[in-house]
N, C-alpha and C positions, 0 to 999 in steps of 0.2 A: 720784404720784397726780394725776389731773386736777384742775386748780384750777378751781373752780365758782364762778360769779358769780350772785348771785340776780337773777332776771328783774326788771327794772325798768321801768315805763312812765312816762316823762317828758313831760308835754305841753309842746308849744312854742307860744309866743305867735305869733298870727297876723301875717303881714307884709303890710301893704297892698299894696305894689307888686308883691309876689310873687303875692297873689291875683289881681291885675289880669292878670299875665302868664300865669298858670296858673289859671284859672277853674274847672277840674275838682277842684281840691284843697279839702279842708275846711278848717275854721278850725284844727284842732288836729292835730298829729302826736305819735307817740309813739315813744320809742326803746327797743328791747328788747335788754338785755344777754344775749348768747347764752354757751353753755358753751364755756369756753376750749378750744382744741384742743391734744392733747398735743403734746409735743416730745421729741426724744431728749435724755437727760441729758447725753450727751457725744458727740463726733464719733467716738470709738472705738466706741461702741455701734452707731451708724448703720452705719460702715463694715463692722463684723463682722456685722451683719444683712444688709447688702446682699451681702457676700461669701459668707455662709453660704447665702442664698438661691440665688446663681448657682452656687456650687460644691456639687454634689450627687452622687448615685450614678452619673450619667452620666459624670462625669470620672474615675470609677475603673474602670468596666467598659465603657462605651460608646466613649469616646475611644481606649483601647488597642486594641480590637476593630477599629475603623475604620482605625486607622493600620496594623494587621497586614494587613488585608484590601486596602488601597488603596494600596500602594506606600510604606509606612514614612515615610521622611524626606520623600519627595515629597508625601505627604499632609499632612504638617506645614506644609510651605511653602505649600500650597494653602489650608490652614486660616489661616495668618496673613495671607494676602492678602485673603481673604474677611472675616476679623475686622476688618482696617483699613478695607476699602471698604464694608462693609455694618454689620458688628456694632457697632463703636464708634459710628458716627454715629446708629444708631437707639437705641442705649443711651443716649446723650447726650441724644437727644430726648426719651425718657421721662423720664430724670432732671429734666430742665430743665422739662418740662411739669408734673411733679408738683409741683416745688419752687416754681415761679412762680404756679400758681393754687392750690396748697395743698388739693386735694381728692383723692379717690380716682378711680379710672379712669372711672366714671360721671359725676362732676362735672366733670372736665377736659374730656370730649368735649362735655358739655352746655354748658359755658362757651364753647367754641369755636363750637358751633351745636347749638341743641336738636335738629336732625335727625340728629346724630350720636350721640345718646345711647346708641343700640342698640349701639355699639362698647363701651362700658363693661360693659353687661350681658352681652355675649357673652364678654367676659374673665372675668366672674364664674362664668358657666356652665362655661367651660373648666377654671378653677380648680376648681370643685366636682368636676369628672369626674376630674381629675388627683388631687385629695386622696382620692377614694374608693378608688383601687387604690394609690396611693403608701403610704398608711399600713399597706395589707396587706404590702407590702414591708418596711417597718418592723416589723410583727409578725413576719415570718420572721427578721428579725435578733434579734429578742427571744429567739425560740425557739432559734436556734443559740447565742445567748450563754448562755442557761441550760444548754444541752446541753454547753457547753465546759468546765463544772466537774466533769469526769469525767476519770479516767485508768484505762485509756486512752480516747481519745475514742471515742464510739459509732459514728463512721464510719471508724474506723481498719481494723477487719477485718470480714468477711462474718459474719452470724449462721449458726447451724447449726440444723437440724432433725433430732433424733436424732444420728446420726453423719454427716450429710451437709451439706454447705454448701447453703444456699437457692440454687435454681437461678437465680432472677433476679439474685442478686448475683453468683454465679460467673460469669454470662455478660455481666456489665457491669462494675461496679467498686464496692468498698464505699462511696465517696462519693456516686456516682450512685444506688445503692440507697437509702440512707439518705435522699437527697433527695427522690426519686420516691415511695419507698414509706413511708418512716417519718415525713418531714415533711408531705408533701402527700397521700400515699395516692392518687395521682392516677389517674383513669380512662383507659381507651384513646383517647377522643375527647371532643369538646366535647358530643357528643349524649347522653353517658352522664353525668348529673348526679351521682348518688351523694348520700349523707347528709353533714351538716355535720362538719367536723373540730373536734373539740371543743378540743383544744390550740391549734390556730391561731386559732380562735374567741376564745379566752382571751387570746392574745397580742395580737390586734386590738384587744380592749376595753382593755388595757394601754397600747397605743399612742395610742388615742384619749384616754385618760385623762391621760397625759403631755402631749398637745397642749393639752387643755383647762386643765390646771393651769398651763402655761407662758403661756397667752394671756389668762387670765381678766382681767387688767388692762391689757390692749392692750400697746403698746410697752414700758410702764414694767416689765411683768414679763417680756416676751420679750426686751428689751434686756440684762437681768442674765443670762439663760439663755445668751446668745449668747457671752458671755466664755468659757464652756466648751465649747458644742456646735460653735462655729466653730473655735476654736483647737486643741481636742483631736485632731481628725483629721490635723493637720500634724504633731504630735508623734508619733503612730503611724506616719505615712508615713515619717518620717525614722527612726525606729526599724527599720521594716521594710527601709528602702534600706540602711542600715548593716548589718544582718543580711544582707540579699540579696546585695549585691555581693561578700561573703565566701564565698558558696556555689559549689560546683563547677558549673559550667554557666551561672552568671550572665552571664558575657561573651558566650557564644553567643547567650543569649536577647536581650541588648541589641543585639548586632550585627544579628541577624536581624530585630529590631524596626525599627531606624533606617536599614537599608540603603535608599538611595533608588532608587525604579523610576520614572523620569520618564514613561514611556510611558503611565501612568494618567491623566495630564492630558488625553488624547485622548478619555477615556471620559465621556460626559455624567451618568451615574449616579454617578460619583465626585464630581463637581462638586454635584450634588444633595445627596449625603450629607454633603460638607463644610459646605454652606450650612446644611443642617438641624442639624447639630451646632453650628454658631455660634449658630444661632437658639435653640436650647434651653439652650445653655451659659450664655448671658446672660439667660434667662428673659424674652425680649421677648414681648410680647402678653398676659402673664398678668395685668398690671395691678398685680403686686406691686411691681415697681421703682418705679411711680408712687406706690403707697401709701407705701412706706418713705420716699421723697424728699419727700413732702408734709408729713413731720413736721420737716424741716429748716428752719432760719432762712433767710431770703430771699438773704442775702448769702454762703451756703455756695458754694463753688467747686465746683459740680458738674461742670463740664468736666474738672477734674483728676480728680475721682472716676470718670468715665467711662473714662479712661485706666488709672487705678490699679486698679480692680475688674477690668477687661478683661485687663490684663496678669497680675495675680495669679491670675486663674481660668485663663489659658492655662498660666502656669508650674505650676500645680496639676495640670493635666492631664498635663504633660509629667513631672513628678515621679511622679504615679500611674502612668504608662506604664513609667517606669523601674523602679518597684518591681514591678509586674506581671510584666514580662517577665524581670526578674532572677530572681524567685521560679519563674516558670514555666520558665524555661531550666534551673534546678536540677531541677525536677520532670521535665521532658523528658529531661534527660541521664541522670538516675536510671533512668527507664522504660526508655530506649532501652539503657542499659548492662546492665540486667537482661535485656532481649531478646536482646542479643547473648550473654550468658552462658548462657541458656537454649537458644538455637540451637546454639552451639558444642558445648555438653553433648551434645546430640542427635547431633550430627555426630560427635563423637568416639566416643559408644557405639556409633553404627551402623557406624563403621570396623572395629569388632572383629568383626562378623558378616557384613558385606557388602563385597565388593570395590569400592573406590572409586579414581577417578583421583586422580593427585597434586593435593593441595590446593594452592592459591595462598596459603594462610594457616595459621598455626600453632594448630590447634584444641586443642592440649594446654595451651597457655599463654594462657588466656583474659584474664588481668590485663593482659596487655601489648598486647591488641588495642584499638586506638582506633576511634572511631566512623567517622572517615574511611577507614580501612583496611578496616573491615567492609563499609561502604557500596560501596566499589569492589570487594571480593571478591564481593559479593552480585550486582551487575550483571554481573560478567564469568563468575562460576562458580556462584555459590550458588544462583541462581534456577532453574538447570537440574538441581539434584541432586533425586533422587526418593527419599526415605527414607519406607519404609513406616509408615503411622500417625503421620506428623509432617509438618508443613508449614513450610519455612523461610521466615521473614518478613523484610521489609526493615529493620526497627529504624531507621527514619528520625527524626533529631532533629527535622527540620521537620515532619513528620506529627504528632509528638506535641505541637509548639508550636501547631499549628492545632485541636487538640481542646478543645472547651468554652471557647472564649475569649470568646464573646459573652454579655452580660447576665447572667442568674441562673446560667448555666452556668460563667461565670468565678469568680463569688462563692461559690456553694455547691456547686460540683463541682471544678472544676480548682484554685483556689487553696486550698480546704479540704484537698484531697488533697495538695498541696505541704506544708501546715503539719504534717500528720501525720508528714512525714518529719524535722521539726525537733526537736532536743533540747528538752525541756520544751513539747511541742506545745499542751497545754491553755492555758498562759499565751498563747501566740502567737495561739491561736484566739480566747480571749476578748478580746484586744487588738484583733484584726481585727474583730470583729462589734460590739464597742463602738463601733469608728470607723464603721462602717457605720451603727450606729444613731444616731450624732450627725449624720453627713452627711445621713441622711435627714430627722430632726428639724429641722435648720436649714432645709432646703428646705421642709418641711411648713409651719414657721411662716410663711414668705414666702407660701406658696401659700394658706394660710388668711387671711392678711392681704390678699390680693388679693380674697377674698370679703368679709370683714367691714368693711374699711375703707371701700369705696364705698358699701356699703349702709347703714352708720351714718352716713356723710355725707350720704346722699341722704334717709333717712327718719328723721324726729325721734323717733318711737316707738322704733326700735331704738337710736337713739343715747342715749336716756334709760335704756335697759334693756340696757346693753352686755353685762354678765356673762351675763344670762339668754339674749340672743341667741347669745353664744359657746357657752354650754353646750348649748343646743338645736341648734346646728348640728353639734356634735360628736356628740350622741345620733342625729340623723339620718344622719350620716355613717357611724356604727357600723351601723345597722340596715340601711342600703343595701348596706354593705360586706360583710355577711354573705354575699352572693352569691358573693364571692370565697373564702370559707372552705368552700365545698362541695369535693367531690373533684374536681370539673372546674374549680374556681375559677381555677387558673393559666392556663387557656386564656382566661378572661375577662379576667384582668389583661394578657395579650398583647394582646388585642382593643382593650381600652381605651388601652393604651400606644401602639399602632400608629395608631388611628384617631380616637380622641375628642379629640385635641388637635392633632395635625399640621396638617391642612388648615384647621380654623377659626382656629388662631392665625396661620397664614400670612396668610389673608384679613384678619383683624383688623389685623395690622401694616401690610398694604398700605393700609387704610382710614385707620389712624392717620397714616401718612406723607403721604398725600394730603391729609388733613384740616389738617395743620400746614402743608404746603410750598404747597398750592394753594387750599384753602378759607380758612384764616387768612391765609395768606401767609408765605413763607419770610423776606422782607425784614422784615416786620412782627414776626416771632417773633425774629429775630436782634436787632432794635432793642430788643424787650422784654427779652432776655437781657443785652443791653449795659447797660440800666438797672438791672437786677436784680443783676447782678455787678460793676457799676461798672468794667467792662473790656470791650474790644471782642471778639467771638467771630469766629474765622477765617471769612472769606466762603466759604471752599470748602464749608462745610457747607450753604449754599444750594443748590449743584449736586448734592451728596450726596443731600439730601432731595428735591429735586425730580427728578432724573433717574436718578442710580446706583441708589439703594435702591428706588424702585419697578420698575425695570427687572429688577433682580436677583431682586426677590420674585415679580414675575410670571413669571419664568423659572423659579423654583423651584415655584411653583404649578402652571405647565404641566407640567414634568416630574413633579411627584408625582401629578398627576391622569392623564397618559399611562401611568404604571406601574400605577396601580390600575386603570385601564380595560383596558390591554393585557394584563395578567396578573390571573387570578383569584385574589384574596387566599387566602393560605394561613397556617396555623399550625404549629408544631412540636408534635407529640404524643409521647407515650411508649407504647411498645408492650410491654405486660407479657410477652407470650410470647416475643417477639424479644429482650426486654431492650435496646432501643435506640430511638433518636429516628427519627421519620419526619415528612415533610411532608405534611399533610392539607388539602384544600381546605375552606374554610369552607362548611357547608351553607347552604341558601337561607335559613332562618330567622335564621342568624347574620349573612349579609349584610345582611338587612333590620335587625337590630339595629344593626350597625355603621354603616350608612346613615343611620338615625335619630339616632345619636349625633352624626354630623357635621352633619346638617340641624339639630338642636335647639341645637348650639352656635352655629351661624352665624346662625339665624333672628331673634335680637333686633336684628340690623342692620337688615334691611329692614323689621321691625315697627316700630322705633323711628322710622325714616324717614317711613313711611306714617302713622303716628299723629301726628306733627308736622305733616305736610302736611294731614291731615284737620282738625285743630285751627285750622290756618290758614284753610282754606276756610270752616270753620264760624264764623269771626270771633273765635275764642279763642285767646289767647296762651298757649303753652306755657310759662308763667312758671317760672322757677327756684323761686320760693318754693312752688309747689304740692307739691313734695316736699321741702320743708324745705332747699333747696339754697341756699348763699348764695356767689356769686362773691366771690373774695378779691382784694384789692388786691396790686398788686406793688411798691408803694411801701414805704420804710423806715418802721419802726415809730416812733410818736411818743411819747416818755416823757410820763409824767403830769405830771411837775413842770414841763413846758414849757407846759402848757395854761393857759389863764386860769383862776383859781379860781372854782368854781362857787358856794361859799357856800349851796349849797342851792337856787341859782336855775337852773332848766333852761335859761334863755335862754343861758347862757354856752356851752352847747354848739352854738348855733346856726350860729356861723361855721365850726366844724369840720365840721359836717353838710354846709354847702353846698360846702366845698371837696372833701370826700371822703366819700361816705356809705358806702364799703365798708371800715369799720374796726371793730375789736371789741377790747375790753378784754382783754389777755393779759399775764401775768407783769409787771404794772406799766406796760404800755403800752396805748394805744389802737389797736385792731387792725380791729374791724368793727362798725359800727352798722346794724342792719336797721331802716329806717323803714318806717312804715304809716300810711295815711291812715285817720282816723276820720270 
C-alpha cells in the first residue's frame, strides 16, 4: 500500500541576504509533504510486469503469421536486425526516461519541455483506444474457455437441423462455423449492425471486472497478479511444444516455417511489417513502459533490463512459432491425408465402372501412399482425370498450412480445430484459452497503466481518488466497448486494431526520439544516465537516437502512409451464403471513422504545442505545478538519519531546501519538497 505522509506546512524564517537577492519572494515559505510514490515490491515483480506487457497475443498469432508469409527464417533474421538497430535503443530510451524523471508519459515530456506535453496525452488516447478492443479479445477467450469444459467440444462437429447438417457449417468447417455463427453471430458486412450479442457482452463485463480488481491498488495489486499471468503462458507453451513435437506432421510444419527465402528482403513491405512488429512487440509509444519504469529505484540497471526484456520477448515469439507450426503441421498433415484417402477412394470406385488409363499410383493401397507421392501423381496424371460427379483435388500440405494462420483465424479456428484431434481435447483447449486469457490480461494491465499512471501523476484530484478513477475508467471502457459486442463488432475490432494505434504511435515515437535526442540533447541525456546508473552508457546510443532511429521511424511512417493512400482500406468479412471469407472495401462512413480515430489520437501533440506557445505569448508560464506535476530529482535519496535533527525547528530544513528543492519524503528518505511562496 502506498505510504502516505500528512501534508505539513513548515514556515521558514526569512533570510535577509536572500531577500535582497530575490526581492520578489515573500517573508515566509512553506514545505508541503506530498504523497509518496508507489514502488515495486521487488525487481521480479517489475520484470514480470514489463515482460507481461510486451509479450502479448501478437507474439502467439501475429509473429508466426508474418514469419510464414514473409520468408520464414529470412524474416526472423530481418526482425533481429531491426530489433537491434531500432527496437532496443528506443526501448532503453523509454525505460531510462521513466526511471530518471519518475513520472508517467505526460510528466516525462512536460519535464523535457512544456511544449511537448501533448506527446504524453497522445499516448494516453492510443492506450484508451487499444484497451477498448483488446478487452473484447479477452472476452472472446473467456467465452471459449467456458465452452472448453464440454465433451465433445462444441466446435468438434457440425450441428444438424432435422436429419441434415447445417449448410453453412458443411460448406466451411465446424470450427469456422462455431466462431462466426455461435460465438460472434456475425453479419455479412460492417454496414449491417445487428443486435448486441448477450453472451459476449457478459464476457466483456467479466474481462473489465478482472482488470478493475487487479488494478484497484495500482502496482501493489498488479504486481502480485503478474506472478501468475506472466509465468503461466510459458508453462502452457512448453506443454504444447512437448506435445506438439511428438505429433505426426510436426516436423513438416516446423521445416515449412523456418525455411529461409532471402529474396523477400528486396520487398519494402516486408521491412515495413518487420519494423511494425518490432514496434508493437516492445510496446513502444504507449507510455506503459515509461509508467512501469517510473516506479523503479533510480539506480536500477535499466540498460540491462532493455536487453533482457527484448531478448525474452524475441525468444517467446520463436517459442510460440515452434508451437503453432508444430500443431498446425499436425493439423495440415491430418487434413491432407484424409483428402488423399477420399480422392483415392473415389478413383478406385470409378475404376470399376469407367475405363481408366494405367494409373501411376496404387489406388487400392491408400495407407502406403505418401503426400509427396500423391502430389507428384496429381501433377502428372490426377488433375487430368475426369470423374463424373467428383473433382480430384491437390491435397497440398502447404495449402493447408496457409489456411487461417493470421490473427483470430489462428487462435479461434485453425489452432482450435487442431486441438479437436488431440486425445483429451477439452483439457488442451481449456489450457490454450487460459493461456490466451493471461497473455491478454498482462498486456491489458500495462495498457491501463499507460492511461492511469500519467493522469494520476498529473492531476492531484485523480491521485487522491485513485481507486474511484480506476473503477470509472473501467466502467467507461465497458460502456464504449459495447459497440464491439454487436453482431458487426468484429469488423470494428479489426478497424481499431489496424488504424487506431499504428500511425499515431509511430508519430508519437518519432517525437519522443527527437525530443530526447535533439530538444533535450543526446549528450545531456547520456550524462544524466551516467549519474543515475553510476556507470557510463555506450556512446553508440547517441547516434542511434539522433540518426538511425528517427530515419527508420520516418521510413516506417512513409511506407504506412503510402500503403494507406495507394490502396483503399479493406476488411475481411464472412459471407453467410458462401460460407467463406471475402475482402470488402470499407464504406465511406467507415473511412471517416478510422480517419477520425487517427486524427484524435495524434491531435494532442499539436494542441499541446500551440497551448504552450499561447501561454508564453500571453506572458503566462505553463508551470508544472498548474497540473500538480512535480519534476523529480535524479540524485540519490538522502536517508533521514543523515539529516540534521529538526527538533521541531523548521529552519533545520533550510540548508537542504537550498541545495535541492526537488526532494520528497519516501520510505524513510527525503525525496521531494515542493516549496511555495506565501
